[in-house]
C-alpha positions in Angstrom: 0.6 -7.3 43.8 4.1 -6.6 42.1 6.1 -3.6 43.8 7.4 -1.3 41.1 9.5 2.0 40.9 9.4 5.4 38.8 12.9 7.0 38.9 13.5 10.3 37.2 16.7 11.3 35.9 17.2 13.6 38.6 17.1 10.7 41.0 13.7 11.0 42.5 12.3 7.9 43.3 8.3 6.8 43.5 7.3 3.5 44.9 4.0 2.0 43.8 2.5 -1.3 42.5 2.9 -2.4 38.9 0.0 -3.1 36.5 -0.4 -3.8 32.6 2.9 -5.7 31.3 5.2 -6.3 34.1 8.8 -5.4 32.9 10.3 -1.8 32.3 9.0 1.5 30.7 10.9 4.4 29.5 10.4 7.6 28.2 10.0 11.4 28.9 7.5 11.9 31.8 4.7 14.1 31.1 1.2 14.8 33.2 -2.3 15.0 31.4 -5.1 17.0 33.3 -7.9 15.4 31.8 -10.7 13.9 34.0 -11.6 11.1 31.4 -10.5 9.7 28.1 -7.3 7.6 29.3 -7.8 5.2 26.3 -8.0 8.0 24.0 -4.8 9.5 25.6 -3.0 6.2 25.7 -3.6 5.6 21.7 -2.7 8.9 20.6 0.5 8.5 18.5 1.6 12.2 19.6 2.6 10.3 23.1 5.4 8.2 21.3 8.3 8.2 23.6 6.5 9.3 26.6 5.1 8.2 29.9 2.0 9.8 30.8 0.8 10.7 34.5 -2.9 11.3 35.0 -3.6 14.1 37.5 -6.9 12.7 37.9 -6.8 10.5 41.1 -8.9 7.5 40.0 -8.3 5.6 36.6 -9.8 2.6 35.1 -13.1 3.0 36.5 -15.0 2.7 33.3 -12.7 0.2 31.7 -11.4 -0.1 28.1 -13.0 -1.4 24.9 -12.1 -1.7 21.0 -13.9 1.5 20.0 -12.5 4.4 22.0 -9.0 4.2 20.4 -7.4 7.1 18.3 -5.0 4.4 16.6 -4.4 0.6 16.2 -2.1 0.6 19.3 -1.3 2.1 22.5 1.7 4.6 21.8 2.4 5.9 25.3 5.6 4.4 26.7 3.9 3.8 30.1 1.4 4.8 32.3 1.5 6.4 35.8 -2.1 6.6 37.9 -2.5 7.6 41.6 -5.3 4.8 42.1 -6.0 2.1 39.6 -9.7 1.1 39.6 -10.2 -2.6 40.5 -13.5 -2.6 39.4 -15.1 -1.2 36.2 -18.3 -0.5 35.0 -19.8 1.1 31.5 -22.0 -0.3 29.0 -19.0 0.0 26.3 -16.6 -2.0 28.4 -15.2 -5.1 27.2 -12.0 -5.3 29.9 -10.2 -3.8 32.5 -7.4 -1.0 32.0 -5.1 -3.7 33.5 -5.9 -6.2 31.0 -6.1 -3.7 28.3 -2.3 -2.5 28.9 -1.3 -6.0 29.2 -2.6 -6.9 25.7 -0.6 -3.8 24.6 2.6 -5.1 26.3 2.7 -1.5 28.1 3.5 -1.1 31.8 1.9 1.4 34.1 2.5 2.0 38.0 -0.2 3.0 40.5 -0.1 4.0 44.2 2.1 6.8 43.7 1.7 10.4 44.8 0.7 11.7 41.2 0.3 15.2 42.9 4.0 15.6 44.0 5.0 13.9 40.7 2.9 16.7 38.8 4.5 19.8 40.8 8.0 18.3 40.4 7.3 18.2 36.5 5.8 21.7 36.5 9.0 23.1 38.9 11.6 21.3 37.1 10.2 20.6 33.6 9.6 17.5 31.9 12.1 14.6 32.9 13.1 11.3 31.5 12.1 8.3 33.7 11.9 4.5 34.0 9.2 2.5 35.5 10.5 -0.9 36.5 10.2 -3.9 39.1 14.3 -3.6 39.2 15.4 -2.9 42.9 18.7 -1.5 42.0 18.0 2.3 42.0 21.2 3.6 40.8 20.9 1.4 37.7 17.4 3.0 36.9 18.8 6.5 37.2 21.3 5.6 34.9 18.9 4.0 32.4 16.8 7.1 32.9 19.8 9.5 31.9 20.5 7.4 29.0 17.1 7.9 27.6 17.4 10.2 24.1 16.0 13.7 24.8 12.7 15.0 23.0 14.9 17.8 21.2 16.1 16.7 17.8 14.0 13.4 17.4 11.8 12.8 14.3 9.3 10.6 15.7 6.7 11.1 13.0 8.4 8.7 10.9 8.1 6.2 13.4 4.6 6.6 14.0 3.2 7.2 10.4 1.1 4.8 8.6 3.3 2.8 5.9 0.9 3.2 3.0 -1.7 5.6 1.3 -5.6 4.9 1.9 -8.8 6.8 1.5 -11.6 7.2 3.7 -14.8 9.0 2.5 -18.3 9.1 3.6 -21.7 9.3 1.5 -21.4 13.0 0.7 -18.0 13.6 0.0 -17.6 16.8 -1.9 -14.1 17.6 -1.4 -10.7 15.5 -2.0 -8.2 16.3 1.0 -4.8 14.8 1.0 -4.0 14.3 4.8 -0.3 14.0 5.8 -0.1 11.3 8.4 2.5 12.4 11.2 0.8 10.5 13.8 -2.9 11.2 12.7 -5.8 10.6 15.4 -8.5 8.5 14.1 -11.2 11.4 15.2 -9.5 13.6 12.6 -10.4 11.4 9.8 -14.0 11.1 11.3 -14.4 15.1 11.5 -12.9 15.5 7.8 -15.6 13.0 6.7 -18.3 14.2 8.6 -17.4 17.8 7.1 -18.2 16.1 3.5 -14.3 15.2 2.6 -12.6 12.5 0.8 -9.6 11.8 2.7 -6.5 10.4 1.0 -4.3 9.8 4.0 -0.5 9.5 2.8 2.9 8.7 4.6 4.9 11.6 6.6 7.6 11.1 3.6 5.3 11.5 0.5 6.5 14.3 -1.8 4.8 17.5 -3.1 5.1 16.0 -6.3 3.1 13.1 -5.5 0.4 15.0 -3.8 0.1 17.5 -6.6 -0.6 14.5 -8.9 -3.5 13.7 -6.6 -4.9 17.3 -7.5 -6.4 17.7 -4.0 -9.0 20.3 -2.9 -7.2 20.7 0.2 -4.2 19.7 2.2 -4.3 18.6 6.0 -1.3 18.4 8.3 -1.9 16.1 11.2 -0.9 16.0 14.8 2.2 14.2 15.9 5.2 13.4 18.1 8.5 14.6 18.5 10.6 17.9 17.8 9.1 19.4 14.7 12.7 20.9 13.4 13.7 17.3 13.1 11.0 16.7 10.5 13.0 18.3 7.6 11.4 16.3 4.7 8.0 17.6 5.7 9.0 21.3 6.2 10.4 21.0 2.5 7.5 19.6 1.1 5.2 21.8 3.0 7.2 24.9 1.5 6.6 23.5 -2.1 2.8 22.9 -1.4 2.2 26.3 0.1 4.0 28.2 -2.6 1.4 29.0 -5.5 4.3 29.3 -8.0 5.7 26.1 -7.4 2.4 24.3 -6.8 0.5 26.1 -9.7 -2.1 27.2 -7.7 -3.6 28.3 -3.9 -4.3 25.0 -2.2 -6.3 25.5 0.9 -4.1 24.1 3.8 -5.0 23.4 7.5 -2.9 22.0 10.1 -2.9 20.7 13.6 -0.6 20.4 16.3 2.6 19.2 14.8 1.0 20.1 11.6 0.8 23.7 12.9 4.5 23.8 14.1 5.8 22.4 10.6 3.5 25.2 8.9 5.4 27.7 10.8 8.6 26.3 10.4 8.1 26.2 6.7 7.4 29.9 6.3 10.4 31.0 8.4 9.4 31.0 12.0 11.1 29.0 14.9 10.0 26.4 17.3 11.0 25.9 21.0 10.5 23.4 23.6 8.0 24.2 26.3 8.9 23.4 30.1 6.5 20.5 31.0 4.2 20.9 27.6 0.4 21.2 27.3 -1.5 17.9 27.8 -5.1 17.9 29.1 -8.8 18.6 28.1 -9.2 22.0 29.7 -6.9 24.6 28.3 -8.5 27.9 27.6 -7.7 29.5 24.3 -8.8 32.9 23.0 -9.8 33.5 19.4 -8.4 36.8 18.4 -10.8 37.0 15.6 -13.7 36.8 17.7 -12.6 37.4 21.1 -14.4 34.2 22.2 -13.0 31.6 24.7 -12.7 28.0 23.7 -12.1 25.1 26.1 -9.4 22.9 24.2 -7.8 19.6 24.3 -4.0 19.9 23.9 -1.0 17.4 23.6 2.3 19.1 22.7 5.7 19.6 24.0 7.0 22.2 21.6 5.4 25.6 20.6 6.0 28.4 17.8 8.1 31.3 19.2 5.4 34.5 18.4 8.6 36.7 18.0 9.7 34.9 14.7 6.4 34.8 12.9 6.9 36.5 9.3 4.9 39.5 8.6 3.0 37.4 6.0 1.4 35.3 8.9 -1.4 36.6 11.7 -1.9 35.3 15.1 -5.3 34.2 15.5 -5.4 32.0 18.7 -3.6 32.7 22.1 -3.2 30.3 25.2 -4.5 31.8 28.3 -2.5 29.8 30.4 0.8 30.9 29.4 0.4 33.2 26.4 1.8 30.6 24.0 0.8 30.8 20.1 -2.4 28.6 19.7 -3.1 29.4 16.0 -2.3 31.4 13.1 -3.2 31.9 9.4 -1.6 33.4 6.3 -2.8 36.9 5.4 -3.4 36.2 1.7 -3.4 32.7 1.2 -5.8 30.1 2.1 -3.7 28.6 5.1 -4.4 28.5 8.6 -3.7 26.1 11.5 -4.2 25.4 15.3 -1.8 24.1 17.9 -4.4 22.5 20.3 -7.1 19.7 18.8 -10.4 20.7 17.3 -11.3 17.5 16.7 -10.9 16.4 20.5 -12.1 13.0 21.4 -13.9 12.6 23.9 -14.0 16.4 23.9 -14.5 19.3 24.4 -16.0 20.3 21.3 -15.6 24.1 21.1 -13.5 24.2 18.2 -15.1 21.7 15.5 -15.7 25.1 13.7 -12.4 24.9 12.3 -13.3 21.8 9.9 -16.0 24.1 8.5 -13.6 26.9 8.0 -11.3 24.4 6.0 -14.1 23.4 4.0 -15.2 27.2 3.2 -11.9 27.8 1.8 -11.8 24.6 -0.5 -15.4 25.7 -1.4 -14.4 29.3 -2.5 -11.6 28.1 -4.6 -13.7 24.8 -6.1 
């Protein structure tokens, strides 16, 4: 057992035991309130540059496998748990969480008071931090304070796939161009299940190249970092959502970062949340139906409702803090959600949004 420390930029020290890759991890420290799904969380590209603290006390009890992943690697910078299970049991398990993180070169720390850490992050806000076996606390504080802040960082360009590829099922009726800003694998599964052939393109793909593909619809994925820093994507979305410049109305669906980029493309503004929304139990009200959806969330920025132009209509509202969770265009076939309707492992309350996307494409095809 190797002693390790988590040090925050404000000088707070947590001492525990290292697991995974022994060394050092740096990033913005956030907490996630999900009870399960730690492997999906770790492999979500939206966690690029972040150390994730799980609020659920026991993590690792069902091990890890090669199927429950949302991308090809672990993107979280580090992992913080209260208690790491020394034993695991699941019919799908292939290895322990400890071994999995070792294979990915990612460091974790266990045995710390995650409740105290979570309360601090809620009170102070997300902070930069370092997990390390380094005994010199003063040096660790300096390193934490030297980590770049999330504001102003274009991380989508660091997590996007480098080439275009196509995913389709047996009954693909609609061709969708899906921008990969850090896309989760289950989004592709849901698009295929909904009857779509998805052509996944890198984040920097131009509007001209997309229009040459003559898609039935456009999908804007989730991703990490500050949406305002992804200027190239905002300009591309402006062109694709303008019928005069695109040549026609193209149904468009955005999730998470895609939702924020759509807002910016139409002239709204975004801002950084105090500690973000990370978890699988967030209640959202659908203002169109008055129904409540339990949702999965993972974002550190939000759309400022006061800046939404008159052409956009608020459709979903977060019941925790009243933040914007979705909007649609009043005339064009464009809508989006801040949360994750494709959520894996769940909840599945919002799968219907993929059906709405298909409906918009069917009406225009």
